[in-house]
N, CA, C and O atoms as a GROMACS GRO file, in nm:
protein
  396
    1MET      N    1  -8.816 -11.818  11.174
    1MET     CA    2  -8.675 -11.843  11.194
    1MET      C    3  -8.593 -11.741  11.115
    1MET      O    4  -8.638 -11.686  11.014
    2ILE      N    5  -8.472 -11.718  11.163
    2ILE     CA    6  -8.382 -11.622  11.100
    2ILE      C    7  -8.256 -11.693  11.054
    2ILE      O    8  -8.196 -11.770  11.129
    3ARG      N    9  -8.216 -11.667  10.932
    3ARG     CA   10  -8.089 -11.718  10.880
    3ARG      C   11  -7.992 -11.600  10.870
    3ARG      O   12  -8.022 -11.498  10.809
    4HIS      N   13  -7.876 -11.617  10.932
    4HIS     CA   14  -7.770 -11.516  10.936
    4HIS      C   15  -7.653 -11.571  10.856
    4HIS      O   16  -7.597 -11.675  10.890
    5ILE      N   17  -7.616 -11.502  10.749
    5ILE     CA   18  -7.506 -11.548  10.664
    5ILE      C   19  -7.401 -11.439  10.658
    5ILE      O   20  -7.431 -11.322  10.633
    6VAL      N   21  -7.276 -11.479  10.680
    6VAL     CA   22  -7.164 -11.386  10.675
    6VAL      C   23  -7.055 -11.450  10.588
    6VAL      O   24  -7.031 -11.570  10.595
    7MET      N   25  -6.990 -11.367  10.507
    7MET     CA   26  -6.876 -11.413  10.426
    7MET      C   27  -6.759 -11.320  10.451
    7MET      O   28  -6.775 -11.200  10.468
    8TRP      N   29  -6.640 -11.379  10.452
    8TRP     CA   30  -6.518 -11.301  10.472
    8TRP      C   31  -6.415 -11.333  10.366
    8TRP      O   32  -6.399 -11.448  10.325
    9LYS      N   33  -6.346 -11.231  10.322
    9LYS     CA   34  -6.225 -11.248  10.243
    9LYS      C   35  -6.111 -11.228  10.341
    9LYS      O   36  -6.098 -11.122  10.403
   10LEU      N   37  -6.028 -11.330  10.355
   10LEU     CA   38  -5.919 -11.323  10.450
   10LEU      C   39  -5.799 -11.252  10.389
   10LEU      O   40  -5.778 -11.254  10.268
   11LYS      N   41  -5.721 -11.188  10.476
   11LYS     CA   42  -5.600 -11.119  10.431
   11LYS      C   43  -5.501 -11.219  10.373
   11LYS      O   44  -5.487 -11.331  10.422
   12ASP      N   45  -5.434 -11.176  10.269
   12ASP     CA   46  -5.322 -11.254  10.217
   12ASP      C   47  -5.199 -11.216  10.297
   12ASP      O   48  -5.170 -11.099  10.317
   13PHE      N   49  -5.128 -11.316  10.343
   13PHE     CA   50  -5.006 -11.295  10.419
   13PHE      C   51  -4.888 -11.339  10.333
   13PHE      O   52  -4.906 -11.416  10.239
   14PRO      N   53  -4.767 -11.292  10.364
   14PRO     CA   54  -4.650 -11.332  10.285
   14PRO      C   55  -4.636 -11.484  10.272
   14PRO      O   56  -4.592 -11.534  10.168
   15LYS      N   57  -4.672 -11.555  10.376
   15LYS     CA   58  -4.670 -11.701  10.371
   15LYS      C   59  -4.813 -11.752  10.360
   15LYS      O   60  -4.895 -11.724  10.448
   16ALA      N   61  -4.844 -11.824  10.254
   16ALA     CA   62  -4.980 -11.871  10.229
   16ALA      C   63  -5.033 -11.958  10.343
   16ALA      O   64  -5.153 -11.959  10.370
   17GLU      N   65  -4.944 -12.030  10.409
   17GLU     CA   66  -4.990 -12.119  10.516
   17GLU      C   67  -5.047 -12.041  10.634
   17GLU      O   68  -5.127 -12.095  10.710
   18ILE      N   69  -5.008 -11.915  10.651
   18ILE     CA   70  -5.065 -11.834  10.759
   18ILE      C   71  -5.214 -11.811  10.732
   18ILE      O   72  -5.295 -11.820  10.824
   19LYS      N   73  -5.249 -11.782  10.609
   19LYS     CA   74  -5.390 -11.763  10.573
   19LYS      C   75  -5.468 -11.891  10.600
   19LYS      O   76  -5.579 -11.886  10.653
   20ALA      N   77  -5.411 -12.004  10.563
   20ALA     CA   78  -5.478 -12.133  10.585
   20ALA      C   79  -5.493 -12.162  10.734
   20ALA      O   80  -5.598 -12.211  10.778
   21LEU      N   81  -5.391 -12.132  10.812
   21LEU     CA   82  -5.399 -12.152  10.958
   21LEU      C   83  -5.505 -12.061  11.019
   21LEU      O   84  -5.579 -12.104  11.108
   22ASN      N   85  -5.512 -11.937  10.974
   22ASN     CA   86  -5.616 -11.845  11.022
   22ASN      C   87  -5.755 -11.896  10.988
   22ASN      O   88  -5.845 -11.888  11.071
   23ALA      N   89  -5.773 -11.948  10.869
   23ALA     CA   90  -5.903 -12.002  10.828
   23ALA      C   91  -5.941 -12.121  10.916
   23ALA      O   92  -6.055 -12.131  10.960
   24ASP      N   93  -5.847 -12.209  10.941
   24ASP     CA   94  -5.874 -12.325  11.026
   24ASP      C   95  -5.910 -12.283  11.168
   24ASP      O   96  -6.004 -12.335  11.227
   25ARG      N   97  -5.834 -12.188  11.222
   25ARG     CA   98  -5.863 -12.139  11.358
   25ARG      C   99  -6.001 -12.074  11.362
   25ARG      O  100  -6.077 -12.096  11.457
   26LEU      N  101  -6.033 -11.995  11.261
   26LEU     CA  102  -6.164 -11.930  11.255
   26LEU      C  103  -6.275 -12.034  11.255
   26LEU      O  104  -6.374 -12.019  11.327
   27LYS      N  105  -6.259 -12.138  11.177
   27LYS     CA  106  -6.360 -12.244  11.170
   27LYS      C  107  -6.382 -12.308  11.307
   27LYS      O  108  -6.495 -12.328  11.349
   28VAL      N  109  -6.274 -12.339  11.376
   28VAL     CA  110  -6.283 -12.399  11.510
   28VAL      C  111  -6.355 -12.304  11.606
   28VAL      O  112  -6.444 -12.346  11.680
   29GLU      N  113  -6.316 -12.177  11.603
   29GLU     CA  114  -6.377 -12.080  11.694
   29GLU      C  115  -6.525 -12.057  11.664
   29GLU      O  116  -6.606 -12.040  11.755
   30LEU      N  117  -6.561 -12.058  11.536
   30LEU     CA  118  -6.702 -12.040  11.500
   30LEU      C  119  -6.786 -12.159  11.545
   30LEU      O  120  -6.894 -12.140  11.601
   31TYR      N  121  -6.737 -12.280  11.522
   31TYR     CA  122  -6.812 -12.398  11.567
   31TYR      C  123  -6.825 -12.403  11.719
   31TYR      O  124  -6.924 -12.455  11.770
   32ALA      N  125  -6.727 -12.350  11.791
   32ALA     CA  126  -6.733 -12.347  11.937
   32ALA      C  127  -6.847 -12.258  11.986
   32ALA      O  128  -6.897 -12.278  12.097
   33LEU      N  129  -6.889 -12.161  11.906
   33LEU     CA  130  -6.998 -12.073  11.947
   33LEU      C  131  -7.127 -12.151  11.972
   33LEU      O  132  -7.206 -12.114  12.059
   34LYS      N  133  -7.148 -12.257  11.897
   34LYS     CA  134  -7.271 -12.337  11.914
   34LYS      C  135  -7.281 -12.392  12.056
   34LYS      O  136  -7.391 -12.405  12.110
   35LYS      N  137  -7.167 -12.424  12.116
   35LYS     CA  138  -7.167 -12.478  12.252
   35LYS      C  139  -7.186 -12.369  12.357
   35LYS      O  140  -7.232 -12.396  12.468
   36GLU      N  141  -7.152 -12.245  12.322
   36GLU     CA  142  -7.154 -12.136  12.419
   36GLU      C  143  -7.279 -12.049  12.412
   36GLU      O  144  -7.316 -11.985  12.511
   37ILE      N  145  -7.344 -12.046  12.297
   37ILE     CA  146  -7.459 -11.956  12.279
   37ILE      C  147  -7.582 -12.040  12.250
   37ILE      O  148  -7.598 -12.094  12.141
   38VAL      N  149  -7.668 -12.051  12.350
   38VAL     CA  150  -7.784 -12.142  12.340
   38VAL      C  151  -7.885 -12.098  12.235
   38VAL      O  152  -7.966 -12.180  12.191
   39GLN      N  153  -7.883 -11.974  12.195
   39GLN     CA  154  -7.978 -11.924  12.096
   39GLN      C  155  -7.950 -11.980  11.956
   39GLN      O  156  -8.037 -11.975  11.869
   40ILE      N  157  -7.831 -12.032  11.933
   40ILE     CA  158  -7.796 -12.087  11.802
   40ILE      C  159  -7.866 -12.221  11.783
   40ILE      O  160  -7.848 -12.313  11.863
   41LYS      N  161  -7.947 -12.231  11.678
   41LYS     CA  162  -8.018 -12.356  11.647
   41LYS      C  163  -7.937 -12.444  11.553
   41LYS      O  164  -7.941 -12.567  11.562
   42ALA      N  165  -7.863 -12.381  11.462
   42ALA     CA  166  -7.777 -12.455  11.368
   42ALA      C  167  -7.666 -12.360  11.325
   42ALA      O  168  -7.684 -12.239  11.319
   43LEU      N  169  -7.550 -12.419  11.296
   43LEU     CA  170  -7.436 -12.339  11.255
   43LEU      C  171  -7.352 -12.420  11.158
   43LEU      O  172  -7.320 -12.536  11.185
   44ASN      N  173  -7.316 -12.359  11.046
   44ASN     CA  174  -7.230 -12.422  10.946
   44ASN      C  175  -7.123 -12.324  10.901
   44ASN      O  176  -7.148 -12.204  10.889
   45VAL      N  177  -7.004 -12.376  10.878
   45VAL     CA  178  -6.893 -12.297  10.828
   45VAL      C  179  -6.839 -12.370  10.706
   45VAL      O  180  -6.824 -12.492  10.707
   46GLY      N  181  -6.810 -12.293  10.600
   46GLY     CA  182  -6.753 -12.354  10.480
   46GLY      C  183  -6.645 -12.268  10.420
   46GLY      O  184  -6.647 -12.145  10.431
   47PHE      N  185  -6.550 -12.335  10.356
   47PHE     CA  186  -6.444 -12.267  10.283
   47PHE      C  187  -6.479 -12.269  10.134
   47PHE      O  188  -6.524 -12.370  10.082
   48ASN      N  189  -6.458 -12.158  10.069
   48ASN     CA  190  -6.487 -12.145   9.927
   48ASN      C  191  -6.396 -12.236   9.845
   48ASN      O  192  -6.274 -12.239   9.865
   49ILE      N  193  -6.455 -12.311   9.754
   49ILE     CA  194  -6.376 -12.398   9.666
   49ILE      C  195  -6.360 -12.340   9.526
   49ILE      O  196  -6.288 -12.396   9.443
   50ASN      N  197  -6.427 -12.227   9.500
   50ASN     CA  198  -6.420 -12.163   9.369
   50ASN      C  199  -6.328 -12.042   9.378
   50ASN      O  200  -6.365 -11.939   9.435
   51THR      N  201  -6.209 -12.054   9.324
   51THR     CA  202  -6.109 -11.948   9.336
   51THR      C  203  -6.148 -11.820   9.260
   51THR      O  204  -6.083 -11.716   9.278
   52GLU      N  205  -6.250 -11.825   9.177
   52GLU     CA  206  -6.295 -11.705   9.106
   52GLU      C  207  -6.385 -11.617   9.193
   52GLU      O  208  -6.411 -11.502   9.158
   53ASN      N  209  -6.432 -11.670   9.305
   53ASN     CA  210  -6.515 -11.591   9.396
   53ASN      C  211  -6.426 -11.511   9.490
   53ASN      O  212  -6.313 -11.549   9.519
   54GLU      N  213  -6.479 -11.400   9.537
   54GLU     CA  214  -6.400 -11.306   9.616
   54GLU      C  215  -6.381 -11.350   9.762
   54GLU      O  216  -6.278 -11.320   9.822
   55TYR      N  217  -6.479 -11.421   9.817
   55TYR     CA  218  -6.477 -11.452   9.960
   55TYR      C  219  -6.419 -11.591   9.986
   55TYR      O  220  -6.429 -11.681   9.902
   56ASP      N  221  -6.358 -11.607  10.104
   56ASP     CA  222  -6.290 -11.732  10.140
   56ASP      C  223  -6.369 -11.820  10.235
   56ASP      O  224  -6.365 -11.942  10.222
   57VAL      N  225  -6.441 -11.760  10.330
   57VAL     CA  226  -6.508 -11.835  10.436
   57VAL      C  227  -6.652 -11.787  10.447
   57VAL      O  228  -6.680 -11.668  10.433
   58MET      N  229  -6.744 -11.881  10.472
   58MET     CA  230  -6.885 -11.850  10.488
   58MET      C  231  -6.935 -11.908  10.619
   58MET      O  232  -6.901 -12.021  10.655
   59LEU      N  233  -7.016 -11.830  10.690
   59LEU     CA  234  -7.082 -11.874  10.812
   59LEU      C  235  -7.232 -11.865  10.790
   59LEU      O  236  -7.283 -11.765  10.740
   60GLU      N  237  -7.302 -11.970  10.829
   60GLU     CA  238  -7.448 -11.971  10.827
   60GLU      C  239  -7.495 -12.010  10.967
   60GLU      O  240  -7.457 -12.114  11.019
   61VAL      N  241  -7.578 -11.923  11.028
   61VAL     CA  242  -7.631 -11.950  11.161
   61VAL      C  243  -7.783 -11.934  11.155
   61VAL      O  244  -7.834 -11.841  11.092
   62ILE      N  245  -7.853 -12.024  11.221
   62ILE     CA  246  -8.000 -12.017  11.224
   62ILE      C  247  -8.045 -11.992  11.368
   62ILE      O  248  -7.997 -12.055  11.462
   63PHE      N  249  -8.140 -11.900  11.380
   63PHE     CA  250  -8.198 -11.862  11.509
   63PHE      C  251  -8.349 -11.875  11.500
   63PHE      O  252  -8.407 -11.871  11.392
   64ASP      N  253  -8.413 -11.890  11.616
   64ASP     CA  254  -8.560 -11.895  11.619
   64ASP      C  255  -8.623 -11.762  11.581
   64ASP      O  256  -8.728 -11.758  11.518
   65ASN      N  257  -8.556 -11.652  11.621
   65ASN     CA  258  -8.616 -11.521  11.597
   65ASN      C  259  -8.507 -11.413  11.596
   65ASN      O  260  -8.391 -11.439  11.626
   66PHE      N  261  -8.548 -11.292  11.562
   66PHE     CA  262  -8.453 -11.181  11.551
   66PHE      C  263  -8.392 -11.144  11.687
   66PHE      O  264  -8.276 -11.105  11.694
   67ASP      N  265  -8.471 -11.156  11.794
   67ASP     CA  266  -8.418 -11.126  11.927
   67ASP      C  267  -8.300 -11.219  11.962
   67ASP      O  268  -8.202 -11.175  12.021
   68ASP      N  269  -8.311 -11.345  11.924
   68ASP     CA  270  -8.201 -11.439  11.948
   68ASP      C  271  -8.076 -11.400  11.869
   68ASP      O  272  -7.964 -11.414  11.918
   69LEU      N  273  -8.095 -11.351  11.748
   69LEU     CA  274  -7.982 -11.302  11.668
   69LEU      C  275  -7.914 -11.185  11.740
   69LEU      O  276  -7.792 -11.176  11.742
   70MET      N  277  -7.993 -11.096  11.796
   70MET     CA  278  -7.936 -10.980  11.866
   70MET      C  279  -7.860 -11.023  11.992
   70MET      O  280  -7.756 -10.965  12.024
   71ILE      N  281  -7.910 -11.124  12.062
   71ILE     CA  282  -7.838 -11.178  12.179
   71ILE      C  283  -7.704 -11.234  12.133
   71ILE      O  284  -7.601 -11.209  12.196
   72TYR      N  285  -7.705 -11.310  12.024
   72TYR     CA  286  -7.582 -11.366  11.966
   72TYR      C  287  -7.482 -11.256  11.933
   72TYR      O  288  -7.363 -11.266  11.963
   73GLN      N  289  -7.531 -11.150  11.869
   73GLN     CA  290  -7.443 -11.041  11.826
   73GLN      C  291  -7.368 -10.978  11.943
   73GLN      O  292  -7.254 -10.935  11.927
   74LYS      N  293  -7.430 -10.973  12.060
   74LYS     CA  294  -7.371 -10.907  12.177
   74LYS      C  295  -7.304 -11.004  12.274
   74LYS      O  296  -7.246 -10.961  12.373
   75HIS      N  297  -7.313 -11.133  12.246
   75HIS     CA  298  -7.259 -11.234  12.337
   75HIS      C  299  -7.106 -11.223  12.342
   75HIS      O  300  -7.042 -11.206  12.238
   76PRO      N  301  -7.046 -11.233  12.462
   76PRO     CA  302  -6.900 -11.223  12.474
   76PRO      C  303  -6.823 -11.323  12.388
   76PRO      O  304  -6.716 -11.291  12.336
   77ALA      N  305  -6.874 -11.443  12.373
   77ALA     CA  306  -6.806 -11.543  12.290
   77ALA      C  307  -6.802 -11.498  12.144
   77ALA      O  308  -6.700 -11.512  12.077
   78HIS      N  309  -6.913 -11.444  12.096
   78HIS     CA  310  -6.918 -11.393  11.959
   78HIS      C  311  -6.824 -11.274  11.943
   78HIS      O  312  -6.753 -11.263  11.843
   79LEU      N  313  -6.823 -11.186  12.041
   79LEU     CA  314  -6.737 -11.067  12.033
   79LEU      C  315  -6.589 -11.104  12.031
   79LEU      O  316  -6.509 -11.035  11.968
   80ARG      N  317  -6.551 -11.212  12.099
   80ARG     CA  318  -6.411 -11.260  12.093
   80ARG      C  319  -6.375 -11.302  11.950
   80ARG      O  320  -6.266 -11.270  11.902
   81VAL      N  321  -6.465 -11.371  11.883
   81VAL     CA  322  -6.440 -11.413  11.745
   81VAL      C  323  -6.432 -11.290  11.654
   81VAL      O  324  -6.348 -11.285  11.564
   82VAL      N  325  -6.518 -11.194  11.677
   82VAL     CA  326  -6.516 -11.071  11.597
   82VAL      C  327  -6.380 -11.001  11.610
   82VAL      O  328  -6.325 -10.953  11.511
   83GLU      N  329  -6.326 -10.996  11.731
   83GLU     CA  330  -6.196 -10.932  11.751
   83GLU      C  331  -6.087 -11.006  11.674
   83GLU      O  332  -6.000 -10.942  11.613
   84PHE      N  333  -6.090 -11.138  11.675
   84PHE     CA  334  -5.994 -11.216  11.596
   84PHE      C  335  -6.012 -11.187  11.447
   84PHE      O  336  -5.914 -11.167  11.375
   85LEU      N  337  -6.136 -11.185  11.402
   85LEU     CA  338  -6.164 -11.160  11.261
   85LEU      C  339  -6.110 -11.026  11.214
   85LEU      O  340  -6.062 -11.015  11.101
   86LYS      N  341  -6.117 -10.925  11.298
   86LYS     CA  342  -6.067 -10.794  11.260
   86LYS      C  343  -5.920 -10.798  11.223
   86LYS      O  344  -5.873 -10.714  11.145
   87THR      N  345  -5.846 -10.893  11.276
   87THR     CA  346  -5.702 -10.902  11.249
   87THR      C  347  -5.670 -10.985  11.126
   87THR      O  348  -5.557 -10.982  11.077
   88ILE      N  349  -5.769 -11.062  11.074
   88ILE     CA  350  -5.738 -11.154  10.963
   88ILE      C  351  -5.821 -11.131  10.837
   88ILE      O  352  -5.798 -11.197  10.736
   89ARG      N  353  -5.917 -11.039  10.841
   89ARG     CA  354  -6.004 -11.023  10.724
   89ARG      C  355  -5.981 -10.891  10.653
   89ARG      O  356  -5.943 -10.791  10.713
   90ASP      N  357  -6.007 -10.895  10.521
   90ASP     CA  358  -6.007 -10.774  10.440
   90ASP      C  359  -6.149 -10.726  10.414
   90ASP      O  360  -6.178 -10.606  10.423
   91LEU      N  361  -6.238 -10.819  10.382
   91LEU     CA  362  -6.376 -10.785  10.346
   91LEU      C  363  -6.474 -10.869  10.425
   91LEU      O  364  -6.444 -10.980  10.468
   92LYS      N  365  -6.594 -10.812  10.442
   92LYS     CA  366  -6.702 -10.883  10.509
   92LYS      C  367  -6.832 -10.848  10.439
   92LYS      O  368  -6.854 -10.733  10.401
   93ALA      N  369  -6.917 -10.947  10.422
   93ALA     CA  370  -7.053 -10.924  10.373
   93ALA      C  371  -7.146 -11.006  10.461
   93ALA      O  372  -7.114 -11.119  10.499
   94ALA      N  373  -7.262 -10.950  10.494
   94ALA     CA  374  -7.356 -11.021  10.580
   94ALA      C  375  -7.498 -10.992  10.536
   94ALA      O  376  -7.529 -10.887  10.480
   95ILE      N  377  -7.585 -11.090  10.564
   95ILE     CA  378  -7.727 -11.073  10.538
   95ILE      C  379  -7.805 -11.156  10.640
   95ILE      O  380  -7.761 -11.264  10.679
   96ASP      N  381  -7.920 -11.104  10.682
   96ASP     CA  382  -8.009 -11.174  10.774
   96ASP      C  383  -8.147 -11.175  10.709
   96ASP      O  384  -8.195 -11.073  10.660
   97PHE      N  385  -8.211 -11.292  10.709
   97PHE     CA  386  -8.345 -11.298  10.650
   97PHE      C  387  -8.428 -11.406  10.715
   97PHE      O  388  -8.376 -11.500  10.776
   98GLU      N  389  -8.559 -11.391  10.702
   98GLU     CA  390  -8.653 -11.490  10.759
   98GLU      C  391  -8.665 -11.610  10.667
   98GLU      O  392  -8.665 -11.598  10.544
   99ILE      N  393  -8.677 -11.725  10.731
   99ILE     CA  394  -8.700 -11.849  10.654
   99ILE      C  395  -8.825 -11.918  10.705
   99ILE      O  396  -8.863 -12.023  10.654
   0.00000   0.00000   0.00000
C-alpha cells in the first residue's frame, strides 16, 4: 500500500475569514475526491491546531499501489482541486511511501 501525504500553507488574505473559507472549501473538495476516484482506499483531511507549525492543512490518501497513485495524480477531479490550490496556497510539501 502507498500513503500519500501533502501539506499546504495557505495564503494570508487581508480578511482572515477568507483564509478560513478557502480551507473549508478545500476540505470539502478533497473529501469529494473519494467519491470520484475509485483508486482511493482512504482519505483524511486535517487542519493544523498548532500555530507554531508552518502548514495549515494536511491531506492523507491511501492507495493499493503506486500505479493507483499515478492514476489519482492525473485524474480530472484531482486536477480541478490542484487548480484551486494554486490560487490559495503559498507552500506545499508532499511525500509518498509504502506502508
